[in-house]
N, C-alpha and C positions, 0 to 999 in steps of 0.2 A: 318282818325282820326277827331273827331269834339269838338269844343271849347264852354265852357261853358262862356255866357257873362254875369255879373252880372252890371246891371245897375243901380247905385246910385246916379245919379247926384242931382242935388237941383234943384228946378224948374228951374231958368235964365238959367242955364245950358246943361238943357236936349235938347234943341233942337239942340245944337252945336255936342252933344256927340251921337244923332240919326245919326246925319248925320256922322259921323266917323264910326258909325254901318254900316254904309251903304257899307260901302269900305273895311269891314275887313268880315262880314257877309257871310260864304255859307252854302248852302241848308242844311245841316246836322247839323248845329250848334243849341245849346240851348241857351235861354235868359229868366234871370229872373228879371223883372221888381220891384225897391225897392223904398220904400221909395217915395218923392213927384214924381219921376219918374213914378210914375205909371199914374197919372193925362196926361199922353201922350198916354194911352194907344186907345186912336181913332187915332195916327198919320198914315198918308197914308202908308206910311212904312212897319209899325210894322202888317196892317192890312192885307198885300200880304204876312207876314209868315205862316206858319203852326201851330205853337204852340208857345204862349208865356207862360211862369210861373210867377204868383202873387205869394206873400206871403199874405198867408192869415190874420194877423196883418194887411198889408198895403191897405185890400180891403176894410175898412169902408168910405170912400170917395168916390167910384165909387156904386151911389146909384141905382139899377134897370140897368145895363147896359148888354145891351144884344150881346155881342161879341163871336162869335161862337169860334176862336181860344185861350181862354185864358183858363189855367189849375190853378186852387187854388191850392195851395200847404202849407202844416204846414212844421214847422221845419225838422221834422225829414225827409219828402221828399227832403229837399233843401240838407241837410246832405246825402241823398243818391244821388244826384245829382252832389253834389262836390266829391265824391268817384268816383264817375264812371268818371270821365273826367282826364286826367293828365295836360291838358290846362285849365286854367280856368282864365280868363280877366275881373278884374274890371275895368269901365269907371266910371270915377265918376264926 
């Protein structure tokens, strides 16, 4: 059973949250970066993952980044991911 991680931390807290995520993350888990946390998309740990989801509304701060493991989603896709997972963890 995979876990959906919602990373919603503010900028200053995100490095700590990403360290915590490293200890919790399993290969089949899903990660959505939200808000100020999207600014850490180039983090070394995140770059090792197969896919990271970003809400389209949070991407305007990411100009022309060519990162292969990102999938930009809209709110209806976000809702589908939430419904598909019985375990959802929000890290702030």
